[in-house]
ROPAFI-926267 format. One record per residue (C-alpha): x, y, z. Coordinates in steps of 0.05 Angstrom, whole numbers, padded with zeros to 5 digits, always signed. Example, Ala and Ser with C-alpha at 12.3 -4.5 7.8 and 13.67 -1.06 7.14 Angstrom:
BEGIN
+00246-00090+00156 +00273-00021+00143 
//
This chain:
BEGIN
-00949-01131-00445 -00882-01140-00414 -00852-01188-00361 -00832-01164-00293 -00758-01161-00312 -00774-01125-00377 -00818-01074-00340 -00762-01060-00290 -00710-01054-00344 -00753-01003-00378 -00756-00961-00316 -00678-00963-00309 -00676-00927-00376 -00697-00863-00344 -00638-00813-00332 -00613-00820-00264 -00647-00885-00248 -00610-00926-00194 -00659-00983-00182 -00731-01007-00188 -00776-01059-00160 -00845-01089-00166 -00878-01100-00100 -00936-01140-00068 -00967-01089-00023 -01008-01144+00013 -00946-01178+00037 -00890-01131+00027 -00854-01182-00015 -00810-01163-00073 -00833-01195-00139 -00776-01170-00181 -00720-01120-00176 -00668-01088-00220 -00608-01040-00209 -00568-01028-00147 -00556-00978-00093 -00608-00999-00040 -00631-01063-00004 -00693-01069-00045 -00722-01123-00001 -00721-01078+00059 -00743-01019+00016 -00804-01062-00009 -00826-01079+00060 -00820-01007+00085 -00853-00974+00029 -00910-01025+00034 -00924-00988+00101 -00924-00922+00064 -00978-00944+00016 -01019-00976+00071 -01016-00914+00112 -01038-00868+00054 -01096-00916+00036 -01119-00916+00109 -01115-00840+00114 -01154-00831+00047 -01207-00878+00075 -01213-00841+00144 -01222-00776+00104 -01275-00808+00061 -01237-00797-00004 -01263-00840-00059 -01200-00834-00104 -01141-00874-00122 -01065-00859-00115 -01031-00839-00179 -00962-00838-00146 -00926-00824-00081 -00862-00782-00084 -00808-00782-00028 -00756-00730-00036 -00690-00741-00002 -00630-00700-00002 -00596-00736-00058 -00652-00782-00084 -00724-00785-00107 -00766-00848-00093 -00827-00859-00134 -00882-00907-00113 -00934-00920-00165 -00991-00970-00153 -01007-01013-00213 -01078-00995-00231 -01094-01060-00271 -01064-01105-00215 -01090-01084-00148 -01041-01097-00093 -00978-01084-00133 -00934-01022-00138 -00875-01002-00177 -00818-00970-00136 -00765-00926-00173 -00707-00894-00140 -00670-00838-00177 -00607-00796-00166 -00634-00727-00155 -00575-00694-00193 -00580-00735-00254 -00655-00744-00261 -00716-00707-00291 -00773-00719-00241 -00827-00703-00293 -00800-00751-00345 -00789-00807-00291 -00861-00800-00267 -00886-00804-00339 -00843-00865-00352 -00872-00898-00290 -00944-00883-00313 -00926-00914-00384 -00894-00977-00354 -00946-00989-00304 -00996-01003-00359 -00953-01059-00387 -00939-01102-00324 -00960-01173-00327 -00958-01225-00274 
//
């Protein structure tokens, strides 16, 4: 198991990683952050709404499933939102420079690191 800061530091080892955060999706509060390039407090609050909207849509559709990750592709960045399976109500948020990153490897790293989160 890894502390919040250790978890986020591991995420930043991914090529092209700019910043990472652990977020409480119940409150939108930032539980930890690392790196730079964005206002992570604002991003945490905004991406909480993304997660809530997706969960609400899944419920409306009657989907009995879980979210592996949510990918937002911008012109110059990838934003990965990964719910923490063992800690309901938390998600990892990773921002990548699109030109310097490998999306498949970043998603894989998120999946690995997500299993290590301790609160």
